[in-house]
N, C-alpha and C positions, 0 to 999 in steps of 0.2 A: 897799784893801791891805792883807795880812799883817804883820804883825811876828814875829819870831826872836827869842825869850828862853833862853839858854842858863842854866841851874843847875845849881852845881857842891853835891857831898853826899861825906859822910866816909865814907859806908856805902851801898849797895844801899837798907836798908829804909824810910831816912826818905823816897829819891826814890822809891819804890813807894806811900808813904803817900799823897805831896807830889801821885805822876798821880789817885791814888783821888780824891782831893781835890775836882782839878783837875775829871773826868768827874762829879762831883757837882755841879760849880758849874756845869759846861757843861750838866746838866737842868734845871736853875734860871736857866738863862739868864744868868748872869753874867758868863759870858765862851762864844767860839765857836770853837773851836778848830778848825781845818785836818788839824792832824796835831799826835800829842806823843809822841814816843821815847824808853826808855828806854836809855841807854849804860852798862857796867859795863863794870870793868875790874877782872879776878880777880886772885888774890894771883901769878898766874904771866906776870901780864903780857897776858893773852888778852884781847881787845877784844870784845863782844856788843852786839845791837841788837836791842832788844825792840820791833817795833815794833804797833803798836795794831791793824794790821789786817793780815792776812798775804795776802795779795796773790799767794801760790800757790795757796792754797786757797782766796779768793775766784773767781782765775781759773777753777781746774778746774769751781767747783760753777757758773757759769755759759756755760762753753766745754758743758758735759756738756747743760745744759738745750738750748743753740742748736743742740749737735749730735744729740739724741736731735729735734728738732726737725724738722732738714733731712734727718735719718734716714731717720724715719714719713714724708718725699714720697717715698723713694728706696724701699722698704717694707724698709726693713734700721736699725733704731732699735738695735738695740745698736753698731751698727758706728760709730755717726753719736754712739753717747755714749762708745765709746772714744778716738776721734779729737777728739770736742767736750773731752772731759776733759784729752788731753791737751795739745792744741792749748794749752788758757786756761791752764793749770798752768803749761806753756812760757811764756806772755806775764807771766804774772803773774808770774813767778822774773827775768824781765829788765827788766819798770816797775819804777821808779824815783817815787813822787807823794809831794811833800810837800818832805819836808826829806832835801838829799841826804846818802844814804848814804857816797858817800865823803868830805864833808865833816865830819861825825860822828864816822867813824873815825879822820880827819887832828889833828881837836881832842881827842880820847879819849887821841891818841899822850899828849899831856903831863900826863895825869893820873897822881896818884900810885895803885899797886895796892889795890884792895880799897876802891878809890870809885866814883862815878858820878855821873851827869847828866841830868838833863830837858833835852829837847830840845824846845821847844815853840812853836808855830808858828800864832797867835794874828790871827783876821780883827778882834774887836770885842770889848773887854771894858769892863764897866759898871765904873768908876773905883773910887769909895769905898767900894763894898760888896765887889768882890772884896778890896779891898786889908786890911780888917776882917776878911774870909775867911779870907784865908790866912796872917795873924800868930800863928798857933799856929805855924809854923815859923820862925818868928823865931829866929836866928842857927844854925841845922840847917841851913843850907846858903848858899853866894852866887851872884850872879847874875858870871857869865862875861861874858856879852859878852849884845847887845841891839842891834834896830836901830828901838828907843824912840825917841819924842825924848829930848831932854835933860832937860827937867821930868818928861815920864813915866819915864823913866829915874829920878833923883834919890827920885822920890815908893814909886818897886817898893823901891830900895836901899833908905831908910828903913823901910819895911816888914818888910822882912827883914834890915835891920839887916848889912846887908854888900854890900859890889860888890867883885871883885878886879880892878879899874881904877879910873881916876882921871879 
């Protein structure tokens, strides 16, 4: 089962650094993430989701491949490529995997302008080693929301020196 962790930051750059660190820790097998999304709210109040994977592009590539393959069977690979890429792009645009986009946008409405948040959907984490690695972000962000157990939540809050809930 996956757990959701939402971390709030005063700026976009710290959240970008944290996301880069999490990706590095995933390569070192200290965390296994299902999804990680950076959400920013600019000075004008506009909310933007920075997904780790562009589903529209991935859908277009996959659809283009399958469209070409099917097009070869009917002796028209270019038409198959065009139709497949278009269908794949539309499919990718309409799909929502991982963390719900609407939930992230709704929560981001409460952020102050210029702030950002990391929404992390993690499957597995190596507790002590992971917490030691993220201590460099201590005092830079606050835990806004989690689906962790109370003990796990307390350990994470202690490592980052702050939670926005009690």
